[in-house]
N, C-alpha and C positions, 0 to 999 in steps of 0.2 A: 411613434417613438416612445411615448410614455407607456403604452401597453407593452412594448418590448422590454423596457426597464423593469416594469412590475413583474413580467413573466420570468425574467431571469432569476429573481429572488424566490419565486415559487419553485423553480427548478432546483435552486440551491437547497431549499428546505426538504424537498422530496429526495434529492440525492443524499443529503445528510442522513435522513431516516433510513434510506437503503443501505448506506455504508455502515451506520451504527448497528443496525440489526443484523446485517449480513456478517459483520465482523464478530458480533456476539455469538452467532451460530458457528462461525469458523473457528473462533478461539475458545469456545466452550470445551473443546477437546482437552485443553490443558488442565483446567480445574477439575474436570471429570476423569482425568487419567487414572487416578487410583481406583475409583469405582469400576471403571471399564476393565482394568487389568484384573480386578477381583472377579468380575462377572465371567470373563473368558479364561481365567487362570493362565495369563500370559506374563512373560518377563518384559523388561524394559526394551530389549532389542525388538521384540515382536510389536510392542506398542509404538516404538519409533517408526516402524515400517508403515503404520497407519498415516502418520503425517507425511512421510516420504511419498507414499502412493498418491495422495492428493496433489502434492506439488509436482510430481512427474506429469500427471494428467494436465494440470494447469499450464505447465511449461510447454507441453506439446501443442496445446491449443491456442496459445497466445498469437502466433502468426496468423492463424485462421480468423480469430476474432478481430485482429487488427485490420486485415483485408476487408472483412465484412463491414466493419464500422466505417472505413473510408469509402466503401463502394455503395452502401445502402443507408437507410435512415437509422441513425444511432438510437433514437428514443425507442423505436419498436424493438430493436435488438436488446436494449437494456431491460425492457419488460419481459422478453423471452428469458434472459439470463436470470431474472428474479424468480420466474416460474420454475426454472430448472433447479435453482437453489432449494425451493420448497419441496420439490419432488424427491431429489436425491437425499435431502436430510431425512425425510420420512422413511426412505428405504434403509438408511443406516439405523434409524430408531427401532425398526421392527426386525432387523437381521438376527436370526437365532443362533448363529455360530460365528466364530472368529473369522474364518475365511470369507463368509458373506459380509460381515461387518467391514472387513478390510476392503473388499471390492466396492461396497456402497460408499464408504468414506472417500475412497479414491475417486469415485464419480462426482463427488462434490467439487473436485478441481475444475470441472467443466465451467461452472459459473465463477469460480475464483479468478479466471482469466478475462473477465468482462470489463475491467476498470479502464482500459485505454479509451474506449468510446465515451465513458462518462467524463473523463478529464478533457478529451477533445471537444466535446459539446460545450463544456464550461468555458474553454478557451475561445469559443465563438460568441459567448455572452459577455466576457470580461477581457479588457485589454491587458497588454503586458505589464503596465505600471502597477497593477493591483492583483495580478494572478497569484503571486506568492501568498498573499493574505487569504485569498479565496480558497486556494488549495490547502492552506494551513487550517482554515475553518473546517473544510470538509474532512481533513485528516484528523481533526479532533475526534471524529467518530471512531477511529480505529482503537485508541486506548480506552475511550469511553465504552465502546462495544465490548472490550475485554472486561471492563468493570461490570457492565450489565450481565455478561456471561458469568462472571465470578459470583455475583449475587444470586443469579438463577441456580448455579451449581451448588452453592453452599446453603441457600435457603430452601429452594424447591427440590434439589437433588435428593437429600435424605428423606424427604416426605413423599414425593411422587416417583422417584427413581430417575436415573439418567435417561432412560428411553423416553419417558414422557416429557422431559425437558426438551429433547430434540424434536419431539412432535410439535411442541408449542412453537419453536423457532422455525420449523419447516412451514407451519401454517402461516406465520407472519410473512414468510417469503412470498407466498401466493397472494396475500393481501397487498403487499408492496408492488407486485407485478401489475395489479389492477390500477393502482394509483399512478404508476408511471405511464401506463397505456392511456389513461384518461386525461392527465394534466401536463405531461412533459411534451413540449413541442420542439421540433427541429429548428436550429438556427442556421442561416446560410454560412457556409464555410468561409472563414476570413472576415466575417462581419465586424469583429471587434478590433481588427488591426487598425492602428491609428491612421495609416494612409488611406484606408477604405471606409472608415467609420462614418464620414460625412457624405459619402456618395449615396444617391438615391438607389442606384442599381449597382451591384458589385460583381455581377456575373456568376456563373456556376462553375466551380472547380471540383473535378472529380478525380478519383484515384486513377493513375495509370502506371504501368510497370516501369517506364522510363524514369518518371519522377521518383518512384520508390527506390530504384537502383541508385539514383543520385544521392540518396541519403548517406551513402558511405563515402561521398566526397566531402561531407561535412566532418572535418577532422576531429572536432570536439566530441562527436558522438562516440568515437572509438574508445577514448579513455573513460567516458561515461558508461559505456557498455561494460568495459572491463571492471570498473569499480562496482558496478551493479552485480556482477558475478559473485564477488566476495561480500558485498554489502548486506545481502539478505541472510547470510549465514547467522550473524548474531541475532537478528530479529526472530528468525525461525527457532533457534535454540532456546532463546529466553522465553518466548511466548509458549512454546511447547513444554518446557521442562522446569521453569522457574518455580511454579506452584509446587511441584513435586519436590524440588530442592528445599524449599522452606519447610515442608512437612517432614521430610526424611533425614535431612542433614543438618538443619538448623533447629530442629525440635519444636517448630511452631504448631500450635493446635489450630483447629479450624476457626476458633474464635479470635485467634491472633492473626491468622492469615488475612482475613477479610479486611480489617482496618488497615493493616500494613500495605496490602496491595491496592486498596482503594485510594489511599493517600498518594502512593507512588504513581498510580495510573492517572490521577487528576493532574499531578505535576507533569507527567509525560504528555498529556493532552495539551497542556499550555505550551509545551515545547514546540509543537507543530506550528501553532499560530505565531509564537514569538519568533521562531526560526524563519517562517515565511515573511512576516512583517519586516524583520531585520534584513532579509534578503532583498525585499522590495526597496527598502530605504537605501541600502548600500548600492543596489543596482542603478539607482537614479544618479549616483555619484561616480560610479565606475562600472563598466560592463563586466568586470570580473567579480562584482560584488556578491552575486548569489553563490558562486562557487567558492569564494573565500569563506562565506558562512558555512558551507558544507564541510570544508576542510577543518575549520575550527571545531565544529561539532564532532567530527569523527575522532580527531586526536584527543580532545578533552574528554570525550565520552569513554574512550578506551582507558585512559588514565584513571578516571573515576570508578569505572567498573572494577579494575584491579584493586584499588584501595578499598572498595566496598566489600569485596569478597574476602579480604584479609582481616576484617573486623572479628574479634573473638565472639563466640556464640552467645556469651552472657551479656554483651553490650548491645542490646537490641535498640536502644535509643540512637546510638551512634550509627548503627547499621541502617536504620531508617533514614537518618539525615543524609548519609552519603548515597543511599539508594535513590532518594529524591533528587539530589543534585545530578546523579548519573542520568536519571529519567528525564530531567529537563534538557540535557545537552544532546542526547543521542538522536532525537527526531529532527534536529536542525536541518539535516541534509535532504530529507524526503521532499518537502514542498519545493525546495529550490532546484533539485534535480529535474523534477517534472517541468517546472517553469523554464529551465534552461533548455530542455529538449524542444520546447515550443518556441523559445527565443531564436532557434536556429533552423527550424523546419517550416516548410510551407503548409498552409492549412489542410490541403487535400490528402496529405500523407502523415498527419500527426498521430492518428491512431496507430498506424503501422509502425511509426518510429517508436512510440511508447510500448507497443506490443513487442517489438524486438528487444527493447530494454528489459521488459519484464520476462520475456522468454529466456534471456541470458541469466537474469537474476534467479529465476526459479529453477532453471537447469542446473545452476551451480549449487543452490541451497537445498535442492530436493533431498539430498543425502544427509543434510544436517541433523534432523531428528534421529535418524538411524545411527549416524556417527557418534552423536552425543550419548545415546543409549548404550552403544557398544563400549565407548571409552569409559563410561561410568561403571560398567561391569568390571573393568580392569583396574580402575582407580576410584575416584569419587565423582559425583555429579557436579559438584562445585568446580573441580579441576577441569572437567570436560567443558563446562560452560565457559570458563575463563580462557582456556587455551584456544578454543574455536573463535571466540569473539575477538580477542586481542590480535591474533594472527590475521584474521579477516580484515579488521579495521586498519592494520598496518598496510596491507595491500591497497585498501581504499584510499588511504592518505596519499600514496605515491601517485595513483592515477588521477586523483582530484587535483593534485598539484600541477600535473601536466595540463589538465583541462583549464585551469586558471590561466595558464600562460597563453594558450592558443584560442580561447573562446572569442575574443573580440572580433577576429577576422570573420568568423562564421555568422556572428550577430549582425555585423555590417552588411554581409552578403544578403541576408534575409531582408533587412530593411531596404536595400537597394532593389530587390525583386518586388517587394510590395509597392515601392514608389513607381517602378516601371509599370506594374499592373494598374495602379491608380491613374497614371498618366494616359495609358491606353484606353481605359474606360471613360475618362473625361473627354478625350478626343472623339471617341465613338458617340458619346452623348451629344456633343456639339454639332455633329454632322446631321 
């Protein structure tokens, strides 16, 4: 058991490195947008298609990855995903023309859809009382990865060129693949559930289609899936276009962008952990707790983004202060949505459940970069960002409110199923 507990923190460290550096590579496209547009002589609509292409590929492959993770060893598949990240990033770095670059960057979506297995494996190392914090820690890697990408883009980009920056991150992907293959071990599905945690043998639970189809009888998943459809629109638009917005519409120089975004991203990173920890704390007091934190984050984040983008251009201090407050609030829902999905699904189909969630999210948000680019051509980039984000978050708030009301019944159903399995295993061991 001591070895098991030590191993799970090794897994967290390696997965944090994977997410940090993978997100750096994925989000580099934002800070490097201006350079890439100049290289291929393209407009914002064409550049928006680059982000849209990768999201379409990722969305299409989420169901496949979810099935594979629930059917086969998740650790080996994650090593494969990291290797694919390295190879596809290299292809984008050496692409000589825009059509080839578009195709190569679209292929990076293959590994972008690999996260359900990572979260599922973590769920078998950590129980439901602390999962929100663990997911919050892991998701710190997303904004921190953006910051690493920002530094690479602004410091190395002008010196070695955007192509060589992508070559560096692609090589890192291959190195991480080796680390996952060597040091990440599979955990029995359901090992961390409180009803099964003390049993010496917990049985083997594998994916089957009947159980997978039963996911849609968990009523809470439906509003969660629907809010996910709209919820990634804001993230996609902000991560893809905000750097360009600061440069072109707020008049920030490169020297001003880096400290501004670095501060905002650090605050954003803390929001994942604070949101996850707050969700765990409130969940121990009410089964609606995690989703209440989600709802608060969505509503308050939308209000703060609106106020932030109304700040006059010359008031950069006020803009930064409101930007940081916005950044703190908007990640609150992410770790809590993942934890809630696992609070209501059995272990052997958790990758599939989260893959469906991400499939719907990316299917909806795939057009976001293209939409924002096209809207910016007709109006301003600031108006495009604000319009898409506020409308999307309004829909999220409605569906999260529904989930808050109906979640306790599905949580109770899962706990009853885990108790039934534990009793059956205990009875079998006594015979």
